[in-house]
N, C-alpha and C positions, 0 to 999 in steps of 0.2 A: 445640839441634837444630828441623828445620820444624815447626811445631804440628800441621801434617793429618797430618805422618808419625809422630807421639806418636798421634795417636788411631787412626790404622790400628794402630799395635805393641799398643797399648793391648786394643785390639777383639779381635785376634789369639790377644793372651795368654790372654784372659778366654775365649775358645773352644776355648784346647786345652785350659784346666785343665779347664774342663768337661768335656769329652770324656773326660778323664782322670779325672772324680771327684771332684775337690780341694771340699772343701766351699763354699758360697759364701762366708761371711764370711771365710775364707783367699784366694777366687781376687778376692773387689773389693779385700779391703783390699793384700791384697802387691801388685798391679799398681799401684794407687791411690799405692803409699811408691813403690814403682821410677818411677815416671813423676815425681810430685814431687821426687823427687832427681834426675832428669833434666834437670828444668825450673831447678828452684831452688839445686842442691847443698846440702852440709849445714843449710842455712838452712831447710828444710824443719822441722827436728826442732823448731826453735822456734813452727812456725806450727800444725802441722797437733795436737799435745798438747791446746792451750788451745781450740783448736777443738770437737775431741771431747769435753771435758769438758763447755764449755758444752753443748753438744745432750745429749747424754748425761744430766745433772741436769736436761731441762728437766721442767715439772711434769705436759704431754701425755701424756709417753712412760709417765708412772704410770699412766696409765689401762688400758695392753694387758695387764699382767700379774693386774691384779683381773676385766676381761672373760675372759682366760683362764679362770681359777679358777673362775667363774660357771660356764662353760663345760664343764667339768669337771665342775665339782658337780652340775651338773642332768644331766650324760650316766650319771651314775651312781643318780641321786635314784629313780628310776623313776617321774619324775611324765609323762614321757610316755604310758606304758599309762593313766593315768586319762584324760588327754586325747582318746588313739586308742578309750576306751571311751565317750566321750561322742558324736563322730563315727559312730563304729559305732551308737549307737541312732539319732541323728536321721538322717545318711545315706545308712543300709546300704539301706533303702527303695527308694533314686532308682539308678537306672541308671549305674553309674559312680562311685554312691556314695561306697564306698572310697577312691576313687584321688583323689576330689575331696577329700574329707577329708584326704588324706594331705599332698597341698600346701596345705592350711590350717593343717594342723600344724604342717607345715615354716616358715610364715609366721609361726606364733605363736613355734615355738621360735629361729626367726632373729630375733626382736626381744628374745629373751630370753636370745640366747646371744652372737651376734655371731662364731661360727666357723661354716664349711661340714663340715668332719668330723663334726660332733657329730650334725647333724639326718640327714642320710646315713646314719652305721651306725645310730645308732636306731631310724629308719624301715624300713630295711631286716628289722631282728630285731624287730622290731614287726609292722608293716602290711605285708611282703610275705608273708608264712605267711598270714597271715588272707587276701589275697586271691587266693591259691593256690591257699586252701583251698574258696574259694566261684569257683573254675572264672575266675577272671580272664585274662584272656591276656596272657601273661607280658610281652611286650614292654610294655604299656600299663602292667604294675604295675612293673616296674624303671625304665619312663623317666619315670613321675612322681614314682619316688623321688628319682631322679638330679637332674634339673628342678628339683622342689621343696628339696630340699638343697642346690642350689646359689643358692638366693635368699638365705642367707646374709652372700653378699656385697653384696646391694642395700641390702636391706633391714637398719637398725640396730639396734642398736648393733654395725657391724662392724668387726671386727679390722681390717679391710685401709683401710678408709675412714680410720680415727684414724691409719695410717703414713703413709697417703697425705699426707692434712691436715697432717701435722706437718713433712713434709719437704717442700710445695710451701707453706707457710704458708697455709692458709687454714685459716678456721674450723671445729675439727669439729661445732658446734651446726649451719652453716649446712650440711653437706656430709652431716648426717644426715638436715636436712631435707628436701635435694636429693634424698636416695635413697626419700623415701616413695612419692610418686606416682610413679615407673617401675618399683618394687619392686612397688606393688601391680596397677599396668599389667599386667606379667609374670606377675604370679601368677592375673588374670585371664583372661590370655590362656589359660594353662595350663588353666584351671578350664572354659573356654569350648571349648578343640578336647576335651576330653576328654569333656564332657555330648555335644557335637554327635556324635564318635565313637559314643559308646555308645548315642546315640539312636538312629541311625543302623543300628546294626549290636547287637540286645540282647546277640546271646552273647559280644560282646569282654569287656564287664563287667556280668553281670548282676548284677540284685537280689539282697539274698539273701532266703531265703526266708521265705515267711507266718511260719512257726512259730520263729523265730526275733528275730522284730522285737519291739520294745521297746513295753509299753504308752505311752502319756501322759505317765502318772503316773511311771514309770522314765525317761524322756525327759527332763524339768522336775526330777528330782531330779539328775540325772549332769551338769545346768551347772554346780551348784557345784565339779566337777572343772575349772572353767575359774580360780576363785577364787584360787588361788596363783599361777598363771600372772598374770594382769593386774594382781596386786600386785606382782609383782616389774616387768612392763613398764613400771607406772606408776612407781615409784621410781627409774628408771634416765632412762626418755624423759622422765615428768612432769615431773620436776626440773629438765632442762635446758632444756627447751621454755616452763618456764614463768619460768627465769629463778633457780631457789631454789638452783642446784646446778652444777660446770662440770662438765663431759664427766670428768674425774678425780675432785672428788665424789662425782658419781652413781655413777660405775664402785662407789664403797668402801660407799654407802648401797643400793646391788645385790649387792655381793656379803655383808651382813651378812643382806638379806634370803634371798637365798638360802641362807644358812647353817639362817635359821630354819625356810625350810619345808623344808629336812633333817631337819632336828628332829622337827619337827610329823608327815613322813611317818613316818621310823622309831619314832618313839615311843619311843625309846630313846636315852639321852647317849651312852653307849660304842658303839653303833653308827652314831651320828650322828659322831663324833670319828674313829673309822676313815674313814667314808665323807670327811671334808675332810684327813683327813691320805694318803688315796691319791689325793685330787684335787691336794692343794697339792701333792704331790712330780711330780706330772703336769707342772703349770701351772707351774711352777719349771723343768722342761726344755725344755720348748714358749717359754717366755719367755725364755729363758737364749739360746734358737737363734735368735729373733725380734733381741734386742737385740745379738748380737755380728755377726747380718747388718746392724743397721742403722750398728757402728760400722764395719765394711770399707766399707759405702755411703760413710758422711763423707770416708773418704780417695779414695774414688775420685770423689765430687764435687768435692773440693779441686782436682783436675787440671784437672775440668771446668769448674770458675766462672774458675781462675786461666787458661788460655787461650781464654776468651772466646769457648767452641764455639757456644753460640745465635746468639751474633751473627756468626760465622763462616757457619752454617748459612744463618741471615736473607741477609746477605748474597749469599751462593750461588745463592739461592732467586729473588731480586731479579732476581740476571745473568743469569738463562735462564728468565726470565718466567716461573717455576711459577706457579698459581694458587693462592691458599690452600686452595681446598676440596680441592683435589689431594694437594695435604701432609698434610693432615688425614687422606684417605681411606688415605694410603700410612702414615703413624701406626696407624689401626688397624689395618690390616696388619699390621705390624710387633707391635702389642702380642696378637695372636689368635695368629698361629705361634709369636712366643714362647710364649705361654699355654699352645701344644702339649706344650711341650717342658722346660717350668721352671717353679716354684711361685709366687707373683703377688708373692710380697715382695722376691726378686732383679731382677724386672722393675720391679718400683716404682723401688728402687735405681737402678740402669742407666739406664733413661728419664728420670725424674722431672727430674732436676740438667739433661738437656738438653731435652727436649718442652717441660715447663713453662713456661721463660723464651721460647722458641718460639714457643707458639701466644697468649702475651702480645704478642709483638713482632709477630704477624700479627692479630691485633685480636679474638680469641676470645676466649669467657668463661673463664676458667681452673677455676670451678668444676662449668661443664658439661660441659669436657674431663674434668675426673674422674669425673663419674658414666658419663661415656663409656668411660673406661677401665675402669671397675668394670664395666659390664654387658659389655665386651670379656673379660675375665678370666672373668665368668661363663659366658661361652660356650665359654671355650679350656678350660676345665675340665671342660667336660661332652664336647670331641670328643676322637675318636678318631686314630688310637692310644695317647695320653700323658696324655688327659684325665685328672686327680686322682681326681676323684669316680667315673670308672669304675673305678675302682683301687678305691675305698673301696667300692661294692658288691659287687666280687669277692669281698672280704673278707665278706662278710654273706651272699650265694645262695646254696642249694643245689647240692650236688655237681654234679646232673646238668644244670645252668646254664655253657655256656660263656664265654670272653670277648667269641666271636662274639656272642651273642646279644643280649650287654651292649651292643656299639657299634648293633647292629642294634635298637635298643630308644629310644635318644635320638637318633638323627635330627630327628623329630618336633618336638620341643622346640629344639632346637640352632637349628630354621628359624626357633619361636616369637622366641626370644632372638635371634636377626639381624633380625626384624620389629621386638621393641621398640630394639635398637639404630637403624636406619633411623629410628624416629618421634621418639627423640630426639634425633638428628641434624638431622631436617627441623624438629622443633616444638620448639627451646630451653625456652621456656616450662613442659614438662613439666619440667624443674629446676630453674627460675629464679623461678617464680610461686612455690611456698609459703615458700622464704627469705624473698623479701620482705614479701611479706603478714605474717608474724611480724614483719616488720624486723632479723632478725639480720643 
């Protein structure tokens, strides 16, 4: 059968199965298996299982359940309350201070957890009521939580980065380093926007009343609340970047440190066990979902590799004389549009086997392209009508706030994410400088 026809039938089948709400893992897996049978006949049974077994026993993938476990633990530990208390005391007197503090907490949470939903839901429960109580404009309060929560994509240790790096044969350590400067840049853009708007219109995000402000002694005492989060961040990122541990080993260390933090916070072995049990149950469910999607993707990727699809696309691009930057922009648009209706993992599974070899053939750096993908997913997760962060927010906002209110609140932050994407495209060294300096 003609390779082009097989590819068209594959993507048509994927779209149909998604429309009828077939689970992603079974969609990609079944389409891949049928296509392999059409190409190779029964011989595909000798090719596919060994490939899946080899990939699924990779030590890299072992980091995924541990990072998810850390996220589930901290979501239930109440550590965010302590950080917010410190931020409230230090930044509360500043116009927009609570919103700025919320973005900073999201950065800290992202560096501890590595998953997007945890920071969004946690700050929606803690920071949103505090801001609304102090007459912050609803759109700014919701927008800063939604935008800050999405930083979990870009700031390491991001589970999305781990999956992307493992499927594109990139170093996870390099991927983590590459995300630091763009992540800090985007957080800085959020903070600058909030501060500027609050200074221009103090009624938008007023400082807390004088009678609620903390003394200097209370402020300095509250700094101790950062001790446990930074110990956890150092136990993960410090061991990776210093070369003391691989990302998988660092994830294991981080899981142990997270359990110790829960024990210190609960001051009860029984309560600690209860939190660990609930977090283990939740992380087992999430990990199973991720790994089944990866298995389905491996079957799909096998077809792409068998057909040599990236080379076919490269020949097509050369034949029509398309500029490589035009191809890059088309890829970015496809990521953005897919991200509005699909989760990040299925998009990685579908596009990485095709796009990464192609951009390498076109002469682009795959590490830089990976960070562009991550920024794009972050933007798509925030974009109406189907951005996933919007639905996380809807689950925690007060009943009087509608989905339309949430949609309107995120547009300034989407604009800032688009600006960050453009800056990273125009200045690749924002991504590549730090990994080159560290020598990874």
